[in-house]
C-alpha positions in Angstrom: 96.2 79.9 82.5 98.1 80.5 85.7 98.4 83.6 87.5 101.1 84.1 90.0 101.5 86.9 92.3 100.9 88.2 96.0 97.3 87.5 97.5 95.9 89.1 100.7 93.4 86.7 102.4 91.0 88.2 104.8 88.5 85.6 105.4 84.8 85.1 104.5 82.1 87.7 104.2 84.2 90.9 103.6 81.7 93.4 102.7 82.1 96.0 100.1 82.1 98.9 102.9 85.4 97.4 104.0 86.8 96.7 100.5 86.2 100.6 99.5 84.7 102.4 102.3 81.7 104.5 101.0 83.3 107.9 102.5 85.7 107.7 99.4 83.3 107.0 96.7 83.3 110.6 95.6 86.0 109.7 93.2 86.2 107.1 90.3 90.0 107.4 90.2 91.5 104.0 90.4 94.8 105.2 92.1 92.9 107.2 94.6 90.3 104.3 95.5 93.6 102.0 95.7 95.0 104.1 98.3 92.0 103.3 100.5 91.4 100.1 99.7 90.7 97.5 102.9 92.1 100.5 105.1 89.4 100.3 107.8 90.4 96.3 107.9 94.1 96.5 107.6 95.5 100.1 107.8 98.7 98.8 106.4 97.6 97.6 103.2 97.2 100.7 101.3 100.5 101.9 101.7 101.9 98.3 100.8 99.9 98.7 97.4 102.1 101.6 96.4 105.2 99.6 96.5 103.9 96.7 94.6 104.4 96.3 90.9 101.9 98.1 88.6 99.2 96.3 87.3 95.7 96.8 85.5 92.9 94.6 84.3 
């Protein structure tokens, strides 16, 4: 299987509090969580996700 797409590489040892900050874990809505994904490490990433093609796993 080949998967093609855009990847964001942030280096080693990115902890889970950077992936989804704990202050947003009062929801389980994937769209709401995506809006805060990596925002402490890369504030421009969440807005760029809204412009990306939609996908679900």
